[in-house]
Phi, psi and omega in degrees: 000139177277316194220130172247118181251122183255112182111130189239039169281194175304323180288315178293323176298312180299315179301317177300318181296316182293312178303314182295317182292341178263005171090013175278140178269126183207175178218145171252132173257139178217119180288341177248232179249139184300140187124334176059212179295345173309320181301336185272000179280120173311305182216141174253122183236011182223019174272112189309133177093351184229107183288329179196128173201160176279157181306317180302312184299313181295323178294318181297323176297312177302313187293319180292331178288317185293322187291346175282350193235327186218153180281132175243123183258084182282150188070016178243114186265134171286122184263330175202161174227153188198183177245153171212093188065234181272350185268157173258144178241125172254122175257112183248175181294345180254004180140187180252143184225146181241139183212160175280332183213157179226141173245120175269116178233046196275355171064206181232172175232158188293137178277138181276155171280334179067039174248158182298142186088344180297304181290321184297328181250019175295127181089354177233043179124341174265123180223161172239020186203102181292324180300319182290308190250352184304322181302333180289354184237021182305127179065029174244172182270115184226167175233146169240135182250117178149168180230001187266190179303318180296312175310311180298316176301316175308312178297317179296323180292313179297319173306318182292338180272358181092016179283146165272121190244130170246131179253116189252130182221149188281341179260178182275353182216142181287150175270348180306149182299158193296317190295333174289312183301319179295338185263008187271019174306130179094348170270128177276122174269137176239083185268162186057045179225138169245155178262124179266329185201143169263122182270148175139162175246292180275330184206170179288140175235349180173182174231139167263119185253155176221149177269114187293345182274320192243344183077359173299137185245153175209157177250140181234120181283120176213156176258347181212150177224130182244115191264127177222075186241033179099185187228165174233143183287131167283077185248007190292318178301316177300315182298324180296339177274343180107010180291135179289135171253159173219111185062032180089344186258151178290131187268126182229162175267190178293345172255022173064025173275142178264192174286350181254128179303136179069019171240126183234163174224149178208146178100195187300334181295345180268356174079012181277189181303124182274081179224145183304316185290329171289321178297317178293323185286325175291327176300314185293315177297317178304311182299320177298314179296321181290327176295314175303314187286326182284329181272323171227074191309110176289351184271352175267147185270000000 
């Protein structure tokens, strides 16, 4: 095998497409469903050539195109990576695989609030994905926690389903882009508020909020809370191989090469601008670099 690609989000799928078209034999591993966090985006409105489509639709298009060219092993989690001579060994839930190069396209995972009630009520009112779980709360009273683009989009998605939506942010101003802020009519903003506790026993019944400036507390009655406070890189596999990290993200050069020859990284796990089009471009560059290195290896003296 020439190339082992870990992760089937936009970066991994694009890397697979480019690698296969250049004649590299490869496989893509994905512990879940191909598409990654892209599938959780209610709408994608800035991907060139597509004015507006859901994250699921775009993910399906990418997966279907890639599947025609390269094997995608969905539902197969990579458990460890290692070396055997000049080759790399990937041990996955479905077996062991040997390759000449690796591309880490492992993306990120949702950051937790770390407050009482969050883990206890997960799946019983606590969610990290409005697209996934929003229909369960149609026409009900819900809160979204966060102030960036993702949080604003989650709030808009829930509003469109008839929910009464409260958007809670710890600062006095949202970080979301202006065009999203302008569309938040009908969403109640709770600025300068932090969540101290998610209340409920069998299911969510409310939030305990505090004003970080004054310490003033209040309870907000809601039946669901959608947490959108950023992401953390899935870089532990790369780190176990000795790949250099920076702030938890995989450090790469402009060709997506890491500090280890024939090991590359692309997409959100590199800590670059978190946009689908950027992840795709990085996946393409990583595959092109792998092709160049495997055909004319820069790592050989």
